[in-house]
Structure formats: C-alpha cells, structure tokens
C-alpha positions as CSV (number, residue, x, y, z in Angstrom):
1,M,-25.5,-28.8,47.3
2,P,-22.6,-26.4,46.9
3,T,-23.0,-23.2,45.0
4,I,-20.2,-22.7,42.4
5,T,-19.6,-19.8,40.1
6,L,-19.2,-21.4,36.7
7,N,-18.1,-19.1,33.9
8,A,-19.5,-16.1,35.8
9,E,-22.9,-17.8,36.5
10,Q,-23.8,-19.1,39.9
11,R,-25.1,-22.7,39.8
12,Q,-25.7,-25.5,42.4
13,F,-24.3,-28.9,41.9
14,P,-24.5,-32.2,43.9
15,D,-21.9,-32.8,46.6
16,P,-19.3,-34.2,46.4
17,L,-18.1,-33.2,42.9
18,T,-14.7,-33.3,41.3
19,V,-13.6,-31.3,38.3
20,A,-13.7,-34.5,36.1
21,E,-17.3,-35.2,37.3
22,L,-18.3,-31.6,36.6
23,L,-17.1,-32.0,33.0
24,R,-18.9,-35.3,32.6
25,L,-22.1,-33.7,34.0
26,L,-21.8,-30.9,31.6
27,G,-21.1,-33.2,28.7
28,K,-17.8,-31.6,27.9
29,N,-14.9,-33.4,26.4
30,P,-11.8,-32.8,28.7
31,A,-9.5,-33.0,25.7
32,V,-10.9,-29.8,24.2
33,V,-11.2,-27.6,27.2
34,A,-9.0,-26.1,29.9
35,V,-10.2,-25.7,33.6
36,E,-9.3,-23.1,36.1
37,V,-10.5,-23.3,39.7
38,N,-10.0,-20.2,41.8
39,R,-7.5,-18.9,39.1
40,R,-5.4,-22.1,39.3
41,V,-5.2,-24.2,36.1
42,I,-6.1,-27.8,36.9
43,P,-4.1,-30.1,34.6
44,R,-6.1,-32.9,33.1
45,P,-4.3,-35.7,35.2
46,E,-5.4,-33.9,38.4
47,Q,-9.1,-33.4,37.5
48,D,-10.2,-36.6,39.0
49,S,-8.8,-35.7,42.4
50,V,-9.6,-32.0,42.7
51,Q,-12.8,-31.6,44.8
52,L,-15.0,-28.6,44.2
53,Q,-16.1,-26.7,47.3
54,E,-18.8,-24.1,48.2
55,G,-18.0,-20.7,46.7
56,D,-15.4,-22.0,44.2
57,V,-15.0,-20.0,41.0
58,V,-14.6,-22.2,38.0
59,E,-13.7,-21.2,34.4
60,I,-14.0,-23.7,31.6
61,V,-12.6,-22.4,28.4
62,T,-12.0,-23.6,24.8
63,L,-10.8,-22.1,21.6
64,V,-13.1,-20.1,19.3
65,G,-12.8,-18.4,16.0
66,G,-14.7,-15.9,14.0
67,G,-16.3,-18.3,11.5
68,S,-18.9,-21.0,11.2
69,D,-18.8,-24.6,10.0
70,Q,-18.7,-24.7,6.2
71,D,-17.8,-27.3,3.6
72,E,-14.2,-26.9,2.5
73,S,-13.8,-25.6,-1.0
74,T,-10.8,-26.2,-3.3
75,S,-11.8,-23.5,-5.8
76,P,-13.0,-19.9,-5.6
77,P,-16.6,-18.9,-6.2
78,A,-17.6,-18.7,-9.8
79,D,-17.1,-15.4,-11.6
80,Q,-18.7,-14.2,-14.8
81,P,-16.3,-14.2,-17.8
82,L,-14.8,-11.0,-19.2
83,K,-16.9,-9.9,-22.2
84,I,-15.5,-7.4,-24.7
85,G,-17.8,-7.0,-27.7
86,P,-18.5,-10.5,-29.1
87,F,-15.4,-11.9,-27.3
88,T,-15.5,-13.8,-24.0
89,F,-12.5,-14.7,-21.9
90,R,-11.8,-16.4,-18.6
91,S,-8.5,-14.7,-18.0
92,R,-8.6,-10.9,-17.3
93,L,-4.8,-10.5,-18.0
94,F,-3.8,-9.3,-21.4
95,T,-0.1,-9.5,-22.3
96,G,2.2,-8.1,-25.0
97,T,4.9,-9.7,-27.1
98,G,7.6,-7.1,-27.1
99,K,11.0,-6.7,-25.3
100,Y,11.7,-10.4,-24.7
101,S,15.2,-11.7,-25.1
102,S,13.9,-14.5,-27.3
103,Y,10.8,-15.7,-28.9
104,E,11.0,-19.0,-26.9
105,L,11.0,-17.1,-23.6
106,M,8.1,-15.0,-24.8
107,R,6.2,-18.2,-25.6
108,Q,6.8,-19.7,-22.1
109,C,5.8,-16.5,-20.4
110,L,2.6,-16.1,-22.3
111,A,1.7,-19.7,-21.3
112,A,2.6,-19.1,-17.7
113,S,0.5,-15.9,-17.5
114,G,-2.6,-17.8,-18.5
115,C,-3.6,-15.0,-20.9
116,E,-6.0,-15.6,-23.8
117,V,-5.2,-12.3,-25.5
118,T,-1.8,-11.0,-26.5
119,T,-1.0,-7.8,-28.4
120,V,1.2,-7.5,-31.5
121,A,2.4,-4.5,-33.5
122,V,2.4,-4.3,-37.3
123,R,6.0,-3.8,-38.2
124,R,8.1,-4.8,-41.3
125,E,11.2,-5.3,-39.2
126,R,9.4,-7.6,-36.7
127,L,8.1,-10.2,-39.2
128,F,11.4,-12.2,-39.1
129,D,14.4,-12.0,-36.8
130,K,18.0,-12.3,-37.7
131,E,17.7,-16.1,-37.6
132,G,14.7,-16.1,-40.0
133,K,12.2,-16.9,-37.2
134,S,8.7,-15.4,-37.3
135,L,6.9,-14.1,-34.3
136,L,3.8,-15.9,-35.5
137,D,5.7,-19.3,-35.2
138,Y,5.7,-18.8,-31.4
139,L,2.1,-17.8,-30.9
140,N,-0.5,-20.5,-30.4
141,L,-3.2,-19.1,-32.6
142,D,-5.6,-21.9,-31.6
143,R,-5.5,-20.6,-28.0
144,L,-4.7,-16.9,-28.3
145,T,-6.8,-14.2,-29.7
146,I,-4.3,-11.6,-31.2
147,L,-5.0,-8.0,-30.4
148,P,-3.2,-5.9,-33.0
149,N,-2.0,-2.5,-31.7
150,T,-1.0,0.7,-33.4
151,A,2.0,1.3,-31.2
152,G,4.3,3.9,-32.5
153,C,1.7,5.9,-34.4
154,Y,1.6,9.7,-33.8
155,S,-1.4,10.6,-35.9
156,A,-4.9,9.4,-36.5
157,E,-4.1,8.7,-40.2
158,D,-1.1,6.4,-39.3
159,A,-3.1,4.6,-36.7
160,I,-6.0,3.9,-39.0
161,R,-3.6,2.7,-41.7
162,H,-1.9,0.2,-39.3
163,A,-5.3,-1.0,-38.1
164,R,-6.4,-1.7,-41.6
165,L,-3.2,-3.7,-42.4
166,A,-3.6,-5.7,-39.2
167,R,-7.2,-6.6,-40.0
168,E,-6.0,-7.9,-43.4
169,L,-3.2,-9.9,-41.9
170,L,-5.2,-11.5,-39.1
171,G,-8.1,-12.1,-41.5
172,N,-5.8,-14.1,-43.7
173,L,-4.6,-16.1,-40.7
174,G,-8.2,-16.8,-39.7
175,N,-7.6,-15.3,-36.2
176,P,-10.7,-13.6,-34.6
177,G,-8.4,-10.7,-33.6
178,A,-9.0,-9.3,-37.1
179,R,-12.2,-7.8,-35.8
180,W,-10.6,-5.5,-33.3
181,V,-7.7,-3.2,-32.6
182,K,-5.9,-1.6,-29.7
183,L,-5.7,2.0,-30.7
184,E,-2.6,4.1,-29.7
185,C,-2.1,7.6,-31.0
186,L,0.9,9.0,-29.2
187,A,1.7,12.7,-28.6
188,D,5.5,12.4,-28.4
189,P,8.3,9.8,-28.1
190,K,9.5,10.9,-24.7
191,T,6.4,10.5,-22.6
192,L,4.5,8.2,-25.0
193,L,1.3,9.8,-23.6
194,P,-1.7,9.7,-25.8
195,D,-2.7,12.6,-28.0
196,P,-6.3,13.1,-27.0
197,I,-7.4,14.9,-30.2
198,E,-5.8,12.3,-32.6
199,T,-7.0,9.5,-30.4
200,L,-10.6,10.7,-30.6
201,R,-10.4,11.2,-34.3
202,A,-9.0,7.8,-35.0
203,T,-11.6,6.2,-32.7
204,E,-14.5,7.8,-34.6
205,Q,-13.1,6.7,-38.0
206,L,-12.3,3.1,-37.0
207,V,-15.7,2.6,-35.4
208,S,-17.3,3.8,-38.6
209,E,-15.3,1.2,-40.5
210,G,-16.6,-1.6,-38.2
211,F,-13.6,-2.0,-35.9
212,L,-14.0,-2.9,-32.3
213,V,-11.8,-0.3,-30.8
214,L,-10.0,-0.8,-27.5
215,V,-8.5,2.6,-27.0
216,Y,-5.4,3.5,-24.9
217,T,-5.9,6.8,-23.2
218,S,-4.8,8.9,-20.2
219,D,-6.6,8.6,-16.9
220,D,-8.7,11.7,-17.8
221,P,-12.3,10.8,-16.9
222,V,-13.8,13.4,-19.3
223,L,-11.9,12.1,-22.3
224,A,-12.7,8.5,-21.3
225,R,-16.4,9.4,-21.4
226,R,-16.0,11.1,-24.8
227,L,-14.2,8.0,-26.2
228,K,-17.0,5.7,-25.1
229,K,-19.6,8.0,-26.6
230,A,-17.5,7.8,-29.9
231,G,-18.1,4.1,-29.9
232,A,-15.0,2.6,-28.3
233,T,-15.6,-1.0,-27.3
234,S,-13.3,-0.6,-24.3
235,V,-11.6,2.4,-22.8
236,M,-8.1,1.6,-21.5
237,P,-6.7,4.3,-19.1
238,A,-3.0,4.2,-18.3
239,G,-1.9,3.5,-14.8
240,S,1.2,5.5,-15.5
241,P,3.4,6.2,-18.6
242,I,4.1,3.2,-20.9
243,G,7.0,1.1,-19.7
244,S,7.6,3.2,-16.7
245,G,6.8,0.6,-14.1
246,Q,5.4,3.2,-11.8
247,G,2.1,1.4,-11.2
248,I,-1.2,3.1,-10.6
249,L,-0.2,6.7,-9.9
250,N,-3.7,8.2,-9.7
251,P,-6.2,5.7,-8.4
252,N,-8.7,8.4,-7.8
253,N,-8.9,9.2,-11.5
254,I,-9.2,5.5,-12.3
255,R,-12.1,5.4,-9.9
256,I,-13.8,8.3,-11.6
257,C,-13.2,6.8,-15.0
258,L,-14.9,3.6,-13.8
259,E,-17.8,5.6,-12.4
260,Y,-18.3,7.6,-15.6
261,L,-17.9,4.6,-18.0
262,K,-20.1,2.2,-16.0
263,E,-22.8,4.5,-14.7
264,D,-25.4,3.4,-17.2
265,D,-23.5,0.2,-18.4
266,P,-22.1,-1.7,-15.4
267,D,-20.6,-4.4,-17.7
268,Y,-18.7,-1.9,-19.9
269,P,-15.1,-3.3,-20.0
270,V,-12.4,-0.9,-18.5
271,I,-8.9,-2.2,-18.7
272,V,-5.8,-0.6,-17.2
273,D,-3.1,-0.3,-19.9
274,A,0.5,0.8,-19.3
275,G,2.7,1.5,-16.4
276,V,2.4,-1.8,-14.5
277,G,5.7,-2.7,-12.8
278,T,5.0,-5.8,-10.7
279,A,2.3,-8.1,-9.4
280,S,1.0,-5.7,-6.7
281,D,0.2,-3.1,-9.3
282,V,-2.0,-5.6,-11.1
283,S,-3.9,-6.4,-7.8
284,I,-4.4,-2.7,-7.1
285,A,-5.9,-2.1,-10.6
286,M,-8.2,-5.1,-10.2
287,E,-9.3,-4.1,-6.6
288,L,-10.3,-0.7,-7.9
289,G,-12.9,-2.5,-10.0
290,C,-11.1,-2.6,-13.4
291,D,-12.1,-5.5,-15.6
292,G,-8.6,-6.4,-16.7
293,V,-5.0,-5.3,-17.0
294,L,-2.8,-5.2,-20.1
295,L,0.9,-5.3,-19.5
296,N,4.2,-6.2,-21.3
297,T,7.3,-4.6,-19.9
298,A,6.6,-5.8,-16.3
299,I,7.1,-9.4,-17.5
300,A,9.5,-9.1,-20.4
301,Q,12.0,-6.9,-18.5
302,A,11.8,-8.5,-15.1
303,R,14.9,-10.2,-13.7
304,D,13.1,-13.5,-14.1
305,P,10.3,-13.0,-16.7
306,L,8.9,-16.5,-16.2
307,R,8.4,-16.1,-12.5
308,M,6.9,-12.6,-13.0
309,A,4.5,-14.1,-15.5
310,W,3.2,-16.5,-12.8
311,A,3.1,-13.7,-10.3
312,V,1.0,-11.3,-12.3
313,R,-1.3,-14.1,-13.2
314,Y,-2.1,-14.8,-9.6
315,A,-2.2,-11.1,-8.8
316,C,-4.9,-10.6,-11.4
317,E,-7.0,-13.4,-10.0
318,A,-6.4,-12.3,-6.4
319,G,-7.3,-8.6,-7.2
320,R,-10.5,-9.7,-8.9
321,L,-11.5,-11.9,-6.0
322,A,-10.8,-9.1,-3.5
323,Y,-12.9,-6.7,-5.5
324,L,-15.8,-9.1,-5.7
325,A,-15.5,-9.9,-2.0
326,G,-15.5,-6.2,-1.0
327,R,-12.9,-4.9,1.4
328,I,-13.7,-4.0,5.0
329,P,-14.1,-0.3,5.8
330,K,-11.1,1.5,7.0
331,R,-11.3,2.6,10.7
332,L,-9.3,4.9,12.8
333,Y,-9.2,2.6,15.8
334,A,-8.8,-1.1,16.4
335,H,-11.7,-3.5,16.1
336,A,-11.2,-6.9,17.7
337,S,-11.5,-9.9,15.3
338,S,-12.0,-12.5,18.1
339,P,-15.5,-12.8,19.6
340,M,-16.0,-10.6,22.7
341,E,-18.6,-13.0,24.3
342,G,-17.4,-15.5,26.9
343,L,-14.3,-13.6,28.0
344,I,-12.6,-15.0,31.1
345,H,-13.3,-12.9,34.2
346,T,-10.5,-10.4,34.9
347,S,-9.4,-8.7,38.0
348,R,-9.9,-5.2,36.6
C-alpha cells in the first residue's frame, strides 16, 4: 500500500491506483476539481492512465468563495418606512419643483425619482406661466404630499406669513401637506445661508401655531439641537450652500448633528437639504445615517434631468442599504478576502 501525500496529509491507498481511481475513492467529481501530481497538472483525459507511486505528492483543488449557500433573493431586506410626524413614506428622497425647463419635464422627473414628497414655494408669479399653465396641473396630488417652503424669506415674519398662506392653499386643495412647512429664513441672497436667529424665532412661532416644521439650517450641531428643542419636527442641515452642487462639505459636522439629534430619540428624522450635485452625494449623505435627502437643482439643472432623477433615486436606496448593512472597518494593510485554509503547498 503506497503512502501518498494528499493535500499536505500523508495517507495510504491500495496499490495499484490511478488518479481517476483516487477521485472515485474519495467521492470527488472530476468535472469540478483539478489534480496535480508532483507539481504536474494531470489533464482529465490522462487521469485514467496516470499511476500513483509511493511518495507521490498529490494536490486536488477546487474553487471556493467567501460565502455560504443561501436562497437567492430578488429584493433587498425590508426596511422600516420614513416617519415624519404623522406622515409615513417609502421613498427617502424629497425633490423640488423649481428650475426645470418645462412643467412636463418636471412631471417626468418627479415620477422617475420615485419621490412621494415634493416642495413648492408660495409665489404669485409662479401660479401660472406665460402659456397659462398652472404648476398644480402637473403635480399628482393623489400620489404626492406637497411640502410648502418659505424659500426667499429673509425674516421670521415673512417666513411665518408664507407658511400661513401655504397652509390655507393646500388645505383648500385637500392635500395633507397643509399640516407642515419647510422653513427657510435666509441671511443674504449671495450665500443663501440660513439666519440662525430668525430661523429659531420662526420655528418657535410656527410650532406654537400647530405647524409641523421641517427646518433648513446650517450644519452647526449646537443650532440643530436648539431647533429640535424648539419643537422642529425635522432638522435639515445643509450639505453645502443651496444650488452649489458641492455635495457634503463637512461630513463630520453632519455626524455630530446626527449624534445630538438622535441621542435620546433614534428615530428623529434628519434630512440633508441643499448642496447635492450628483448621485454620489446622495449616497454619502445616506451612508452617514441621514434619514433622507432633499434636492432640486441636481436634477433640474443636470445635462439630462430625467437620467439624473433615476440616478439619485437609486443612490438614495443604495446609500440607505449600505448604512443599514454597516461598512467594514478601514485598515492600513491588506486583508485577504479569499479563505486562507486549504492553500496549495508552495516552495517557499
């Protein structure tokens, strides 16, 4: 009985023994393995004729991966819906209605984005365009919850006035968006950064009037905490200045905002608002742990708005999945992804 080294283990086998007989003895399918005898690969047609001798070194190898057998899935694991006050949404992407070249293109992009919430501004000049078309004619009010915003307001008084008008208008339309407002109190027309004092004043007043206030603010964690304490239903820190397309400029501040806002309320909704330029910016915001992203210019001013609407939709979903999955830790050195067990014997 010859002694053969088989995959680094010495074993005795009956004599005579061919490679093919060895595989049959081991119960191995020759179609899914490769055989090496004394460092020479034995092609499958030769395995019946190659006789194994005393002292031969045999390697039998196959292909392995890093996973285990699982049922194939055609859909991602279930996620809880986004909850903002009394509202519940499947999509975590909020869109705007401004800057589109036509209402028809806007309608197509809103549908492609999969959004369930879209923002509108209260403006006399935007009720009808030059052709007599109304913005509202292109919004599916059965599917969309309208989020009125106070864009263009530079004082608490102006923002509160716009919010009241929006509530009246949407109430007449029977849209549930009459219950909430996206609050913007801007400091100046050049930067469009929020005025923290006026924003806090307006938040306190609108909350006292029963509004659900989603408040646009800077990425200042201290102000974010003050706004939540004032009763804001959602704090919406900017990724970068409105319409700038610079993406998430200060992810560390966003992380701290999330920590402060969720420390005693993990389900408190935090939505990045402003500065998104492309799909990867959306993914970054979602991977940080934000509950949603609100954008407008990134779609409306893209070279192909409809394609970008699809892109940011998938990016939002991908970023959320990645956050829930949990990224691997960053390491300085390499870490092999293939199993280290069963390595073929080397000469070193």
